[in-house]
N, C-alpha and C positions, 0 to 999 in steps of 0.2 A: 339220816341216811342208813344207819346201821341195820335196821330191820329189813329195809328194801334190798340191801346188798348182801345179806347173810345167805349163804348156801347157793349162790348163783354160779352159773358157768362162766359168765363174763360181765364186764361193766363197760358201758360207753359213757365217757364224760364229755358231753356235748355242750353243756350249759356255759354261757358266757355273756359278758356285757359288751354290747356292740353299739356304741354311740359315737358320733363324730360331730364336733362343733358345739356340744351341749355345755351349759354353764357349770353344772355340778359334775365333776369328773371323779369324785371320790369312789363311786361304785366300781370303777375300773380296777382299783387296787384290791378292793374287798372281794369282788366276784372272780375276776380273772386270775389274780395272783393267790390271795389267801384261800379262795374257794377251791382252786386247783390243788393246792397243797393239802387241804382238808380231805378231798376225795382220794388222792393218791396215798395219803397216810392210812386211810381206812382200808383201801384196797390191799395195802401191804399187811396191815394188821389181820385182816380177814382171810389172807392168803388166797385172793381171787386168782383163778387159773390164768386169766388173760384179760387185758383191758385195751380199749382204744381211746386215745385222747385226741380231741378235736382242736388242733392248732389252726393256723391260717397262713396264707402266703404273705399276709400283712406283717409277719415278723421280720420280713426283709425290707419293709417300707418300699421306697422307690428303687426299682432295679435298673432304672435309666436305660430302658430299651433292651436289656439283656434277658434272655430266657434262661433262668438259672435252674440248676438241679438241687437235689436234697443236700449236697455237700456245701452249698453256698452259706456263708455266714456274714451277716450285716453288722458293721461295727460303728456306723455313724449315729447321728441324732435322729430319732424316730419322728415321723411327720405328725403323728397324732398320739393321744394318750391311749387309744385303743391299740395301736401298733406297739407301743412301749410295754403295756401291761401284758399283752399276749406274747410278746417276745420273752418277757420275764417268766411267764408261765411255761413257755416252751422249754426254757432252760431248766426249770424245776422238774418238768417231765423227764428230761435227759438225766438229771441228777438221780431220780428214782430208778430209772433204767440201770444206771451205773451201780446202784445198790441192790440190783437183782429183781426189781419189779417187772413182771412179764407184760410189758406195755408196747403197743404199736402207736405211732403218731401219724395222724392224717392231716393234710393241709389243703383245705378248699381255697378257691379264689372267690370271685364274685358269684353269689348264689342268686338265682332268679327262678320265677315260676309261679303258677297259680297258687293263691293263698299266702303270698308274701306279705309281710308286715313291715319290712325294712324301708330305708330311704330309697332303695331301688324302685319300689312300687310307688312311693310318693312322687318321685320324679316322672314316672310313667303317667301317673294320673294328671300331674301338672301339664305334661306334654299334650295329653288328649283333650285337656280343657284350654289349651292355648296359652298356658302360663309358664312355658319353658322357652324363653326367647333366644338363649344362646348357650352354646357348649364349647369347651376349650378344645383346641386342636391337640393332637398327640396322646392325650389321656387314654389309657387302655388297660383293660383288666382281662383276666382269664375267666371267661364266663362259663358257668356250668348249671344246667337245669337241676332243680332241687331233687328230683327223683334219681338223677345220676349220682348226686352227692350222697343220698341215702344208700344207694347200691355200693358206692365206694366204701362207706363205713362197714357195711355187711361183709364185703369182700376182705377188708382189712382184718376183721375179726376171724374170718374163716381161713384166709390164706396168708395174711401179713406175717412177716418174720418179726419176732420179738426183738425190740431194740431199734427197729428200722422206722424211718419216716417215709411217707408217700404223698406226693402231690396229687390229690384227687380233684384237680381243677380241669377246666375246659380249655378251649382254644383262645389265644390272644385275640382281642377284638376291640377296636377303638369305639369309644362311647358315641362319637359322632356318626360312625357307620351303623351302630345299633339303632340310632334314631332316624337315620335315613331309611333303614329297613322298616321301622315302625311307621314312618310317613307313607311308604308305599302301601302298607297294609291298611292303614286307617284313613288315608286321604287327607290327613292333617299336614300342615306345612312343617317341614323339618326345621329345627332350631338353627339359627345362624351359627356358623363356626367362627370362633374368634381366636386370635393367637393366645396360647396358654400363658405366655409371659405377662399378658395383661392381668390374668387372675393372680399370678404370683406377686405382682406389684400391689394389686388390691389387697391381698392377704396381709401385707405389711401395713398398708395405709389404714385399714379398718380396725386394727388391733385395739386402739383406745376405745372403740365403740362395741367391743365384744359383748359387754353386759346387756346391751339393748337390741342387738341384732338377732334375726332368726338364725337357727343353728347352721343352716347351709351357707350363710353369708358371713359367718364369723371368720376370724383369721385362720383358725384350724379347718373350718368347713371349706374355705377356698383353697387352702394349701393342699388338701388331699386330692383336688381335681386339677391342679395346675400343671398339666403336662406329665403327670406321673405314670409309671407303668408298674403294676403289681403283677409280675409275670413269673410263672413257674413251669418247668418242663414236666409233663405228666407221663413221659416214656416209661419210667420205672413202674408206675402203677399199672400201666397197660401191659407191660411185659410180665410182671410178677403176680399181679392180682387178676388180670383179665378185665381191667377197667376199660370201659368203652363209652365215653360221654357223647351225647348227640351234638351235632353242630348248632351254633347259634341260629343259623338260617332256619332251622327246624323248631327248636325250643322257644326262641324269642317270638317267632310268629305265633305260636300257640298261646304264649303268655299275653301278647298284645290283644289277640282276639278274645281271650278269656276276660281281660279287664274291660274291653269295650262292651262285651255282653253284660257284665256286672253294672256298668254305667248306663246301660240302655242305649248304646250308640249303634 
């Protein structure tokens, strides 16, 4: 990293390990925690004028229906290894800020949009092929289009106050509502809504079978969709950065149509 980071005006540390339900969780520690420390140490050594570190709303794990702001601090047991390792990395970023590193922290929520390679796209493809039979009630995320997330990062570098965190997330939106909207656009049947408590019970029952189950159906995979809310209030980013994410009704419609075109539908 040294050559690429030498003599630059600023550094974005966006890299991260984002997997849920996978068998091998060791990269979470290496990439999210050790990797973050490596980058920030080098930023400090090279006296980088300003940096933006990409954290996530997942550092709060389940907010239990509360729209929390940047002062919120989660103290319970994290739902997934991703949540845990990103929370640890977030704390490392704060430690470096306390030592004088000119760093701004941004926290996206659920990111979607054309070109996605995450589990969000996998679920959308499954839906379009009729392979997404049911979704849990209550589960909701703060959805933001990828282009708005990019803009949020740029704004954080240009206008963000050193030492501050900003929720560059979108609006809270239930996953069942997102797929009802996808159903209207595509003409495909919307997945059945089931009580989230059912998935919570299943997450406990399948634990002995984790080694052989597909990632989405492992105990961790089910636990992260069992009625959880990953919610953050983006008022501060709007007020201080001029952040203005598009509504899900606009961005998700575009994304579904894009995926349908790719699939020849």
